[in-house]
DSSP file (Angstrom, degrees, kcal/mol; ACC not computed):
  #  RESIDUE AA STRUCTURE BP1 BP2  ACC     N-H-->O    O-->H-N    N-H-->O    O-->H-N    TCO  KAPPA ALPHA  PHI   PSI    X-CA   Y-CA   Z-CA
    1    1 A M              0   0    0      0, 0.0     2,-0.3     0, 0.0    32,-0.1   0.000 360.0 360.0 360.0 131.8   -1.2   19.7   -6.8
    2    2 A S    >   -     0   0    0      1,-0.1     3,-1.8     3,-0.0     0, 0.0  -0.635 360.0-126.8 -78.1 141.6    1.7   21.0   -4.9
    3    3 A L  G >  S+     0   0    0     -2,-0.3     3,-1.2     1,-0.3    -1,-0.1   0.782 111.8  64.5 -64.2 -25.0    4.4   18.3   -4.1
    4    4 A A  G 3  S+     0   0    0      1,-0.2    -1,-0.3    58,-0.0    57,-0.1   0.688  96.1  59.5 -68.7 -17.8    4.0   19.5   -0.5
    5    5 A D  G <  S+     0   0    0     -3,-1.8     2,-0.5    55,-0.1    -1,-0.2   0.188  72.3 127.5-100.7  15.0    0.3   18.3   -0.6
    6    6 A V    <   +     0   0    0     -3,-1.2    57,-0.3     1,-0.2    28,-0.2  -0.617  27.7 173.3 -80.2 126.1    1.1   14.7   -1.3
    7    7 A H        +     0   0    0     26,-2.3    57,-1.3    -2,-0.5    56,-0.7   0.713  69.8  28.4 -95.8 -26.3   -0.6   12.4    1.1
    8    8 A L  E     -ab  34  64A   0     25,-1.8    27,-1.9    55,-0.2     2,-0.6  -0.985  62.0-157.1-142.9 124.6    0.2    9.2   -0.5
    9    9 A L  E     -ab  35  65A   0     55,-2.2    57,-3.0    -2,-0.4     2,-0.5  -0.907  14.0-159.3-106.1 120.8    3.2    8.1   -2.8
   10   10 A L  E     -ab  36  66A   0     25,-3.0    27,-2.8    -2,-0.6     2,-0.7  -0.898   4.2-167.4-102.5 126.0    2.3    5.1   -5.0
   11   11 A V  E     +ab  37  67A   0     55,-3.2    57,-2.7    -2,-0.5     2,-0.3  -0.915  34.2 135.0-115.4 103.6    5.4    3.3   -6.2
   12   12 A E        -     0   0    0     25,-2.1    27,-0.1    -2,-0.7    59,-0.1  -0.967  39.1-168.8-154.9 130.8    4.1    1.0   -8.9
   13   13 A D        +     0   0    0     -2,-0.3    -1,-0.1    57,-0.2    25,-0.1   0.669  66.5  92.0 -94.4 -18.6    5.4    0.2  -12.4
   14   14 A D     >  -     0   0    0      1,-0.2     4,-2.3     2,-0.0     5,-0.2  -0.699  62.9-156.4 -83.4 112.8    2.4   -1.7  -13.7
   15   15 A P  H  > S+     0   0    0      0, 0.0     4,-2.1     0, 0.0    -1,-0.2   0.767  92.3  56.3 -68.6 -26.4    0.1    0.9  -15.5
   16   16 A N  H  > S+     0   0    0      2,-0.2     4,-2.4     1,-0.2     5,-0.2   0.931 109.1  45.5 -65.6 -47.6   -3.0   -1.4  -15.0
   17   17 A D  H  > S+     0   0    0      2,-0.2     4,-2.6     1,-0.2     5,-0.2   0.880 111.1  54.0 -66.5 -34.7   -2.4   -1.5  -11.2
   18   18 A V  H  X S+     0   0    0     -4,-2.3     4,-3.0     2,-0.2     5,-0.3   0.960 110.1  46.4 -58.1 -52.4   -1.8    2.2  -11.2
   19   19 A E  H  X S+     0   0    0     -4,-2.1     4,-2.5     1,-0.2    -2,-0.2   0.923 113.2  48.1 -56.0 -50.3   -5.1    2.8  -12.8
   20   20 A L  H  X S+     0   0    0     -4,-2.4     4,-2.2     1,-0.2    -1,-0.2   0.900 113.2  49.4 -50.8 -49.1   -7.0    0.4  -10.5
   21   21 A I  H  X S+     0   0    0     -4,-2.6     4,-2.5     2,-0.2    -1,-0.2   0.930 111.9  46.0 -65.5 -45.3   -5.4    2.0   -7.5
   22   22 A L  H  X S+     0   0    0     -4,-3.0     4,-1.9     1,-0.2    -1,-0.2   0.853 110.9  53.6 -70.7 -30.5   -6.2    5.6   -8.5
   23   23 A R  H  X S+     0   0    0     -4,-2.5     4,-1.2    -5,-0.3    -1,-0.2   0.926 109.6  48.7 -67.8 -38.1   -9.8    4.7   -9.4
   24   24 A A  H  X S+     0   0    0     -4,-2.2     4,-0.6     1,-0.2     3,-0.3   0.917 112.4  48.3 -66.7 -42.0  -10.3    3.2   -6.0
   25   25 A L  H >X>S+     0   0    0     -4,-2.5     5,-2.7     1,-0.2     4,-0.7   0.797  99.1  66.1 -69.7 -26.3   -8.8    6.3   -4.4
   26   26 A R  H ><5S+     0   0    0     -4,-1.9     3,-1.1     4,-0.2    -1,-0.2   0.906  94.7  60.4 -58.9 -38.3  -11.0    8.6   -6.4
   27   27 A R  H 3<5S+     0   0    0     -4,-1.2    -1,-0.2    -3,-0.3    -2,-0.2   0.779 108.3  43.3 -57.4 -28.5  -14.0    7.1   -4.5
   28   28 A L  H <<5S-     0   0    0     -3,-0.7    -1,-0.3    -4,-0.6    -2,-0.2   0.504 116.1-117.3 -91.8  -9.5  -12.5    8.3   -1.3
   29   29 A H  T <<5S+     0   0    0     -3,-1.1    -3,-0.2    -4,-0.7    -2,-0.1   0.870  86.4 115.0  67.9  42.6  -11.6   11.6   -2.9
   30   30 A L    > < +     0   0    0     -5,-2.7     3,-1.8    -8,-0.1    -4,-0.2   0.466  41.8  90.2-111.0  -8.0   -7.9   10.8   -2.2
   31   31 A A  G >  S+     0   0    0     -6,-0.7     3,-1.3     1,-0.3    -5,-0.1   0.787  80.7  60.2 -67.1 -26.1   -6.7   10.6   -5.9
   32   32 A D  G 3  S+     0   0    0      1,-0.2    -1,-0.3    -7,-0.2    -2,-0.1   0.556 105.1  51.1 -77.9  -8.3   -5.8   14.3   -6.1
   33   33 A R  G <  S+     0   0    0     -3,-1.8   -26,-2.3   -27,-0.1   -25,-1.8   0.190  90.1 100.1-108.8  13.2   -3.3   13.7   -3.2
   34   34 A V  E <   -a    8   0A   0     -3,-1.3     2,-0.4   -27,-0.2   -25,-0.2  -0.830  51.5-166.1-107.1 140.8   -1.6   10.8   -4.7
   35   35 A F  E     -a    9   0A   0    -27,-1.9   -25,-3.0    -2,-0.4     2,-0.5  -0.988  13.3-152.1-122.0 130.0    1.8   11.1   -6.6
   36   36 A V  E     -a   10   0A   0     -2,-0.4     2,-0.3   -27,-0.2   -25,-0.2  -0.876  14.2-178.6-111.3 132.6    2.8    8.1   -8.7
   37   37 A V  E     -a   11   0A   0    -27,-2.8   -25,-2.1    -2,-0.5    -2,-0.0  -0.972  18.2-147.0-125.8 151.4    6.4    7.2   -9.4
   38   38 A R  S    S+     0   0    0     -2,-0.3     2,-0.3   -27,-0.2   -27,-0.1   0.528  70.3  24.8 -99.2 -11.0    7.2    4.1  -11.7
   39   39 A D  S  > S-     0   0    0     32,-0.1     4,-1.7     1,-0.1    34,-0.2  -0.931  79.8-102.5-149.9 171.2   10.4    2.7  -10.3
   40   40 A G  H  > S+     0   0    0     32,-1.5     4,-2.4    34,-0.4     5,-0.2   0.891 117.1  52.5 -70.4 -39.4   12.5    2.4   -7.0
   41   41 A A  H  > S+     0   0    0     31,-0.5     4,-2.6     1,-0.2     5,-0.2   0.977 110.4  47.5 -57.3 -52.2   15.1    5.1   -8.1
   42   42 A E  H  > S+     0   0    0      1,-0.2     4,-2.4     2,-0.2    -1,-0.2   0.867 109.4  54.9 -53.5 -40.9   12.4    7.6   -8.9
   43   43 A A  H  X S+     0   0    0     -4,-1.7     4,-2.6     1,-0.2     5,-0.2   0.963 110.0  45.8 -61.4 -50.7   10.7    6.7   -5.5
   44   44 A L  H  X S+     0   0    0     -4,-2.4     4,-2.3     1,-0.2    -2,-0.2   0.886 110.5  53.3 -62.0 -40.4   14.0    7.5   -3.6
   45   45 A D  H  <>S+     0   0    0     -4,-2.6     5,-2.3    -5,-0.2     4,-0.3   0.910 111.9  47.5 -59.9 -39.0   14.5   10.8   -5.7
   46   46 A F  H ><5S+     0   0    0     -4,-2.4     3,-0.8    -5,-0.2    -2,-0.2   0.950 114.6  43.4 -70.0 -49.1   11.0   11.9   -4.7
   47   47 A L  H 3<5S+     0   0    0     -4,-2.6    -2,-0.2     1,-0.2    -1,-0.2   0.801 120.7  39.5 -67.4 -35.0   11.4   11.0   -1.0
   48   48 A F  T 3<5S-     0   0    0     -4,-2.3    -1,-0.2    -5,-0.2    -2,-0.2   0.271 108.9-119.8-100.5   9.5   14.9   12.6   -0.6
   49   49 A A  T < 5 +     0   0    0     -3,-0.8     2,-0.2    -4,-0.3    -3,-0.2   0.920  67.8 132.1  51.9  52.7   14.1   15.6   -2.9
   50   50 A S    > < +     0   0    0     -5,-2.3     3,-1.7    -6,-0.2    -1,-0.2  -0.820  48.7  10.0-127.3 170.6   16.8   14.8   -5.3
   51   51 A G  G >  S-     0   0    0      1,-0.3     3,-1.7    -2,-0.2    -9,-0.0  -0.443 134.3  -3.1  65.2-135.1   17.2   14.5   -9.1
   52   52 A P  G 3  S+     0   0    0      0, 0.0    -1,-0.3     0, 0.0    -6,-0.0   0.678 139.6  53.8 -66.7 -17.3   14.0   15.9  -10.8
   53   53 A F  G X   +     0   0    0     -3,-1.7     3,-1.6     1,-0.2    -2,-0.2   0.183  69.1 114.1-107.0  20.0   12.4   16.5   -7.6
   54   54 A S  T <  S+     0   0    0     -3,-1.7    -1,-0.2     1,-0.3     4,-0.1   0.771  70.2  63.7 -57.6 -32.5   15.2   18.6   -6.0
   55   55 A P  T 3  S+     0   0    0      0, 0.0    -1,-0.3     0, 0.0     2,-0.2   0.701  86.0  94.7 -62.5 -17.9   12.9   21.7   -5.9
   56   56 A R  S <  S-     0   0    0     -3,-1.6     2,-0.5     1,-0.1    -3,-0.0  -0.457  86.8-116.1 -76.7 144.4   10.7   19.8   -3.5
   57   57 A H    >   -     0   0    0     -2,-0.2     3,-1.8     1,-0.2    -8,-0.1  -0.656  17.6-143.6 -81.2 129.8   11.3   20.3    0.2
   58   58 A S  T 3  S+     0   0    0     -2,-0.5    -1,-0.2     1,-0.3    -9,-0.1   0.619  96.6  65.7 -74.9  -9.4   12.5   17.0    1.7
   59   59 A A  T 3  S+     0   0    0      1,-0.1     2,-1.4   -11,-0.1    -1,-0.3   0.686  81.5  83.8 -80.2 -15.1   10.5   17.7    5.0
   60   60 A D    <   +     0   0    0     -3,-1.8    -1,-0.1   -13,-0.0   -54,-0.1  -0.697  67.5 166.1 -93.4  89.8    7.2   17.5    3.0
   61   61 A V        -     0   0    0     -2,-1.4   -14,-0.0     1,-0.1    -2,-0.0  -0.794  37.5-103.0-109.6 149.8    6.9   13.7    3.2
   62   62 A P        -     0   0    0      0, 0.0   -55,-0.2     0, 0.0   -54,-0.2  -0.239  21.5-121.0 -67.5 155.9    3.8   11.8    2.4
   63   63 A K  S    S+     0   0    0    -56,-0.7     2,-0.3   -57,-0.3   -55,-0.2   0.830  93.1   0.9 -65.2 -30.8    1.5   10.2    5.0
   64   64 A V  E     -b    8   0A   0    -57,-1.3   -55,-2.2    28,-0.1     2,-0.5  -0.989  60.3-140.3-153.7 153.9    2.1    6.8    3.5
   65   65 A V  E     -bc   9  94A   0     28,-2.1    30,-3.1    -2,-0.3     2,-0.7  -0.986   8.8-156.9-116.4 125.4    4.0    5.0    0.8
   66   66 A L  E     -bc  10  95A   0    -57,-3.0   -55,-3.2    -2,-0.5     2,-0.6  -0.937  25.3-166.6 -99.2 115.0    2.3    2.1   -1.1
   67   67 A L  E     -bc  11  96A   0     28,-3.1    30,-2.5    -2,-0.7     2,-0.2  -0.914  19.2-153.4-116.4 115.3    5.2    0.2   -2.4
   68   68 A D  E     - c   0  97A   0    -57,-2.7    30,-0.2    -2,-0.6     3,-0.1  -0.589  15.7-147.6 -76.0 150.1    5.3   -2.5   -5.0
   69   69 A L  S    S+     0   0    0     28,-0.7     7,-3.5    -2,-0.2     2,-1.3   0.888  81.3  62.5 -88.2 -39.1    8.2   -4.8   -4.4
   70   70 A K  S    S+     0   0    0      5,-0.2   -57,-0.2     6,-0.1    -1,-0.2  -0.725  74.3 153.9 -93.9  94.0    9.2   -5.9   -7.8
   71   71 A L        -     0   0    0     -2,-1.3   -32,-0.1    -3,-0.1     2,-0.1  -0.832  43.3-106.2-118.2 152.8   10.3   -2.7   -9.4
   72   72 A P  S    S+     0   0    0      0, 0.0     2,-2.2     0, 0.0   -32,-1.5  -0.443  96.0   9.3 -71.3 153.4   12.7   -1.7  -12.2
   73   73 A K  S    S+     0   0    0    -34,-0.2     2,-0.3   -33,-0.1   -34,-0.1  -0.243 136.4  26.2  72.0 -48.2   16.0    0.0  -11.5
   74   74 A L  S    S-     0   0    0     -2,-2.2   -34,-0.4     3,-0.0     5,-0.1  -0.945  85.4-124.5-149.0 118.8   15.8   -0.5   -7.7
   75   75 A H     >  -     0   0    0     -2,-0.3     4,-1.4     1,-0.1     3,-0.4  -0.184  26.2-113.5 -63.5 155.4   13.9   -3.3   -6.0
   76   76 A G  H  > S+     0   0    0     -7,-3.5     4,-3.2     1,-0.2     5,-0.2   0.858 116.3  59.5 -54.9 -41.0   11.3   -2.4   -3.4
   77   77 A F  H  > S+     0   0    0     -8,-0.4     4,-2.4     1,-0.2    -1,-0.2   0.881 104.9  49.3 -56.9 -41.9   13.4   -4.0   -0.7
   78   78 A D  H  > S+     0   0    0     -3,-0.4     4,-1.7     2,-0.2    -1,-0.2   0.814 110.6  50.4 -66.2 -30.3   16.2   -1.7   -1.5
   79   79 A V  H  X S+     0   0    0     -4,-1.4     4,-2.6     2,-0.2     5,-0.3   0.957 112.1  47.7 -68.0 -56.2   13.7    1.3   -1.3
   80   80 A L  H  X S+     0   0    0     -4,-3.2     4,-2.6     1,-0.2     5,-0.2   0.936 109.9  52.2 -55.2 -47.2   12.4    0.2    2.0
   81   81 A E  H  X S+     0   0    0     -4,-2.4     4,-1.1    -5,-0.2    -1,-0.2   0.925 112.1  45.7 -56.6 -45.8   16.0   -0.3    3.4
   82   82 A R  H  X S+     0   0    0     -4,-1.7     4,-0.8     2,-0.2    -1,-0.2   0.871 111.1  51.9 -68.1 -36.1   17.0    3.1    2.5
   83   83 A L  H >< S+     0   0    0     -4,-2.6     3,-0.7     1,-0.2     6,-0.3   0.916 112.3  46.3 -66.7 -42.7   13.8    4.8    3.8
   84   84 A R  H 3< S+     0   0    0     -4,-2.6    -1,-0.2    -5,-0.3    -2,-0.2   0.741 108.1  58.2 -79.2 -15.9   14.2    3.1    7.2
   85   85 A A  H 3< S+     0   0    0     -4,-1.1    -1,-0.2    -5,-0.2    -2,-0.2   0.627  94.8  72.0 -80.8 -17.5   17.9    4.0    7.4
   86   86 A D  S XX S-     0   0    0     -4,-0.8     3,-1.5    -3,-0.7     4,-1.4  -0.871  72.6-142.6-107.7 128.7   17.4    7.7    7.1
   87   87 A P  T 34 S+     0   0    0      0, 0.0     4,-0.2     0, 0.0    -1,-0.1   0.689  99.6  63.9 -54.6 -21.8   16.0    9.8   10.0
   88   88 A R  T 34 S+     0   0    0      1,-0.2    60,-0.1     2,-0.1    -5,-0.1   0.814 120.8  16.6 -72.9 -33.0   14.2   11.9    7.6
   89   89 A T  T X4 S+     0   0    0     -3,-1.5     3,-1.1    -6,-0.3    -1,-0.2   0.346  91.8 100.6-126.8   8.6   12.0    9.1    6.3
   90   90 A C  T 3< S+     0   0    0     -4,-1.4    -2,-0.1     1,-0.3    -1,-0.1   0.706  84.0  54.1 -69.5 -17.6   12.2    6.3    8.9
   91   91 A H  T 3  S+     0   0    0     -4,-0.2    -1,-0.3     2,-0.1    -2,-0.1   0.563  79.5 110.5 -88.9 -15.6    8.9    7.3   10.4
   92   92 A I  S <  S-     0   0    0     -3,-1.1     2,-0.2    -9,-0.1   -28,-0.1  -0.422  73.9-120.0 -70.1 130.4    6.8    7.2    7.1
   93   93 A P        -     0   0    0      0, 0.0   -28,-2.1     0, 0.0     2,-0.5  -0.521  29.8-161.7 -69.2 135.2    4.4    4.3    7.1
   94   94 A V  E     -c   65   0A   0     19,-0.3    21,-2.5    -2,-0.2    22,-1.3  -0.977   9.0-165.2-122.1 128.0    5.1    1.9    4.2
   95   95 A V  E     -cd  66 116A   0    -30,-3.1   -28,-3.1    -2,-0.5     2,-0.6  -0.922  16.6-141.8-106.2 119.7    2.6   -0.6    2.9
   96   96 A A  E     -cd  67 117A   0     20,-3.1    22,-3.0    -2,-0.6     2,-0.6  -0.734  13.2-165.6 -81.8 129.6    4.0   -3.2    0.6
   97   97 A L  E     +cd  68 118A   0    -30,-2.5   -28,-0.7    -2,-0.6     2,-0.3  -0.972  25.0 158.8-111.5 106.7    1.7   -4.1   -2.2
   98   98 A S  E     - d   0 119A   0     20,-2.1    22,-3.3    -2,-0.6   -30,-0.1  -0.949  51.7-144.4-135.7 153.7    2.8   -7.3   -3.9
   99   99 A S  S    S+     0   0    0     -2,-0.3     2,-0.4    20,-0.2    20,-0.1   0.557  78.1 100.6 -86.6  -9.0    1.6  -10.1   -6.0
  100  100 A S        +     0   0    0      1,-0.1    -2,-0.1     2,-0.1    20,-0.0  -0.603  43.2 178.8 -82.0 126.8    3.9  -12.4   -4.0
  101  101 A R        +     0   0    0     -2,-0.4     2,-0.1    18,-0.1    -1,-0.1   0.314  39.2 134.7-100.5   8.9    2.7  -14.7   -1.3
  102  102 A E    >>  -     0   0    0      1,-0.1     4,-1.9     2,-0.1     3,-0.7  -0.372  55.3-141.0 -61.6 125.5    6.1  -16.1   -0.7
  103  103 A D  H 3> S+     0   0    0      1,-0.3     4,-3.3     2,-0.2     5,-0.2   0.847 102.0  60.5 -56.5 -36.4    6.9  -16.2    3.0
  104  104 A S  H 3> S+     0   0    0      1,-0.2     4,-2.2     2,-0.2    -1,-0.3   0.864 105.5  47.8 -58.7 -38.3   10.4  -15.2    2.4
  105  105 A D  H <> S+     0   0    0     -3,-0.7     4,-2.3     2,-0.2    -2,-0.2   0.893 113.5  48.3 -70.2 -39.0    9.1  -11.9    0.8
  106  106 A V  H  X S+     0   0    0     -4,-1.9     4,-2.2     2,-0.2    -2,-0.2   0.926 113.8  45.9 -67.5 -44.1    6.8  -11.3    3.7
  107  107 A Q  H  X S+     0   0    0     -4,-3.3     4,-2.7     1,-0.2    -2,-0.2   0.932 113.2  48.5 -62.1 -44.6    9.5  -12.0    6.3
  108  108 A R  H  X S+     0   0    0     -4,-2.2     4,-1.6    -5,-0.2    -1,-0.2   0.895 109.4  53.7 -65.6 -39.8   12.1   -9.9    4.6
  109  109 A S  H >X>S+     0   0    0     -4,-2.3     5,-2.2     1,-0.2     4,-0.7   0.960 112.5  44.6 -61.3 -49.8    9.5   -6.9    4.3
  110  110 A Y  H ><5S+     0   0    0     -4,-2.2     3,-1.2     1,-0.2    -2,-0.2   0.917 109.8  54.9 -57.2 -45.2    8.9   -7.0    8.0
  111  111 A A  H 3<5S+     0   0    0     -4,-2.7    -1,-0.2     1,-0.3    -2,-0.2   0.794 107.5  51.4 -54.9 -29.5   12.5   -7.4    8.8
  112  112 A L  H <<5S-     0   0    0     -4,-1.6    -1,-0.3    -3,-0.5    -2,-0.2   0.540 127.8 -96.5 -89.7 -10.7   13.1   -4.2    6.8
  113  113 A G  T <<5 +     0   0    0     -3,-1.2   -19,-0.3    -4,-0.7    -3,-0.2   0.699  60.5 164.8 109.7  19.6   10.5   -2.3    8.7
  114  114 A V      < -     0   0    0     -5,-2.2    -1,-0.2     1,-0.1   -19,-0.2  -0.370  29.1-150.1 -61.3 149.4    7.4   -2.5    6.5
  115  115 A N  S    S+     0   0    0    -21,-2.5     2,-0.3     1,-0.3   -20,-0.2   0.721  77.2   5.8 -91.3 -29.6    4.2   -1.5    8.4
  116  116 A S  E     -d   95   0A   0    -22,-1.3   -20,-3.1    -7,-0.0     2,-0.5  -0.989  60.2-151.5-153.5 142.3    1.8   -3.7    6.4
  117  117 A Y  E     -d   96   0A   0     -2,-0.3     2,-0.5   -22,-0.2   -20,-0.2  -0.987  19.5-177.4-118.7 123.8    2.2   -6.4    3.7
  118  118 A V  E     -d   97   0A   0    -22,-3.0   -20,-2.1    -2,-0.5     2,-0.4  -0.974  20.2-139.9-128.2 119.5   -0.8   -6.7    1.4
  119  119 A V  E     -d   98   0A   0     -2,-0.5   -20,-0.2   -22,-0.2   -18,-0.1  -0.607  29.3-118.1 -73.5 129.7   -1.1   -9.3   -1.4
  120  120 A K        -     0   0    0    -22,-3.3     7,-0.1    -2,-0.4    -1,-0.1  -0.530  28.1-126.5 -67.7 116.1   -2.7   -7.8   -4.5
  121  121 A P        -     0   0    0      0, 0.0     6,-0.1     0, 0.0    -1,-0.1  -0.298   7.9-137.5 -60.6 144.6   -5.9   -9.5   -5.2
  122  122 A V  S    S+     0   0    0      4,-0.1     2,-0.1     5,-0.1    -2,-0.0   0.919  82.9  79.7 -68.2 -44.7   -6.2  -10.9   -8.7
  123  123 A E  S  > S-     0   0    0      1,-0.1     4,-2.6     4,-0.0     5,-0.2  -0.431  79.3-136.5 -67.0 135.2   -9.8   -9.8   -9.2
  124  124 A A  H  > S+     0   0    0      2,-0.2     4,-2.6     1,-0.2     5,-0.2   0.850 102.7  51.5 -65.4 -33.5  -10.1   -6.1  -10.1
  125  125 A E  H  > S+     0   0    0      2,-0.2     4,-2.3     1,-0.2    -1,-0.2   0.936 112.7  44.5 -70.1 -45.0  -13.1   -5.5   -7.8
  126  126 A K  H  > S+     0   0    0      2,-0.2     4,-2.9     1,-0.2     5,-0.2   0.931 112.0  53.3 -61.2 -45.4  -11.3   -7.1   -4.9
  127  127 A F  H  X S+     0   0    0     -4,-2.6     4,-2.8     1,-0.2     5,-0.3   0.954 109.6  48.7 -49.7 -54.9   -8.2   -5.2   -5.7
  128  128 A A  H  X S+     0   0    0     -4,-2.6     4,-2.4     1,-0.2    -1,-0.2   0.922 111.6  48.9 -57.2 -45.9  -10.2   -1.9   -5.7
  129  129 A E  H  X S+     0   0    0     -4,-2.3     4,-2.3     1,-0.2    -1,-0.2   0.915 110.9  51.1 -65.8 -40.7  -11.8   -2.7   -2.4
  130  130 A T  H  X S+     0   0    0     -4,-2.9     4,-2.5     1,-0.2    -1,-0.2   0.921 112.1  45.1 -52.7 -48.8   -8.5   -3.6   -0.9
  131  131 A V  H  X S+     0   0    0     -4,-2.8     4,-3.0    -5,-0.2     5,-0.2   0.877 109.4  56.1 -70.1 -33.7   -6.9   -0.4   -2.0
  132  132 A S  H  X S+     0   0    0     -4,-2.4     4,-2.8    -5,-0.3     5,-0.2   0.938 110.4  45.3 -62.4 -43.8   -9.9    1.6   -0.8
  133  133 A Q  H  X S+     0   0    0     -4,-2.3     4,-2.5     2,-0.2     5,-0.3   0.916 112.6  51.4 -70.3 -38.0   -9.5    0.2    2.8
  134  134 A L  H  X>S+     0   0    0     -4,-2.5     4,-2.8    -5,-0.2     5,-0.5   0.966 112.4  46.6 -58.3 -51.9   -5.8    0.8    2.6
  135  135 A G  I  X>S+     0   0    0     -4,-3.0     4,-1.7     1,-0.2     5,-0.9   0.917 112.6  49.0 -54.5 -50.8   -6.4    4.5    1.6
  136  136 A L  I  X>S+     0   0    0     -4,-2.8     5,-2.1    -5,-0.2     4,-1.0   0.955 118.7  38.2 -58.8 -50.8   -9.1    5.0    4.3
  137  137 A Y  I  <>S+     0   0    0     -4,-2.5     5,-3.3    -5,-0.2     4,-0.3   0.990 125.0  32.9 -65.3 -58.4   -7.0    3.6    7.0
  138  138 A W  I  <5S+     0   0    0     -4,-2.8    -3,-0.2    -5,-0.3    -2,-0.2   0.896 128.0  34.9 -74.2 -42.0   -3.4    4.9    6.2
  139  139 A A  I  <<S+     0   0    0     -4,-1.7    -1,-0.2    -5,-0.5    -3,-0.2   0.769 134.1  18.1 -87.4 -29.2   -4.2    8.3    4.6
  140  140 A L  I  <<S+     0   0    0     -4,-1.0    -3,-0.2    -5,-0.9    -2,-0.1   0.825 129.0  32.5-115.7 -49.0   -7.3    9.3    6.7
  141  141 A L  I   <S+     0   0    0     -5,-2.1    -3,-0.2    -4,-0.3     2,-0.2   0.882  93.0  87.9 -86.2 -40.5   -7.5    7.4    9.9
  142  142 A N      < -     0   0    0     -5,-3.3     2,-0.5    -6,-0.2   -79,-0.0  -0.401  64.9-148.2 -63.9 130.7   -4.0    6.8   10.9
  143  143 A Q        -     0   0    0     -2,-0.2    -1,-0.1     0, 0.0    -2,-0.1  -0.871  16.5-179.7-104.2 129.7   -2.4    9.5   13.0
  144  144 A T        -     0   0    0     -2,-0.5   -52,-0.0     1,-0.0   -81,-0.0  -0.898  38.9 -90.2-118.8 155.4    1.3   10.2   12.8
  145  145 A P        -     0   0    0      0, 0.0     3,-0.1     0, 0.0    -1,-0.0  -0.275  35.4-120.0 -60.3 153.7    3.3   12.9   14.8
  146  146 A R  S    S-     0   0    0      1,-0.2     2,-0.3     2,-0.0    -2,-0.0   0.800  86.7  -3.2 -63.0 -28.5    3.5   16.2   13.1
  147  147 A S              0   0    0      1,-0.1    -1,-0.2     0, 0.0   -88,-0.0  -0.981 360.0 360.0-158.0 160.1    7.2   16.2   13.0
  148  148 A F              0   0    0     -2,-0.3    -1,-0.1    -3,-0.1    -2,-0.0   0.304 360.0 360.0-124.0 360.0   10.2   14.2   14.0
């Protein structure tokens, strides 16, 4: 897969959640368009075409970012804040995927510009169904302008 063909950037450090998400997206034939990064710093490197992703063209942005909030190196809130502050990435839809039901996390996510906040279901089957619905909507149905 070319990095220009990424439709969905998954920012998730839990290998079990990554596998469940990819399995759910395979059912929609979207898994081949997903790129996975494991921490907040790597997410920003990918999105801004820096560090190990410097050969990637920064204008080739994903259709959506699925962002875990509790990440190593750089918290998901920090990633979201940086995305929204930059004109190159401020328009990318971001879905927070979190195990937290804390109202303060939901409020802060929306204050920082998240497009959707989804609590990860505990049961694997419900988790897979939730991810399938997210993938269907954000990667296939949602329309974004071709360029900003």
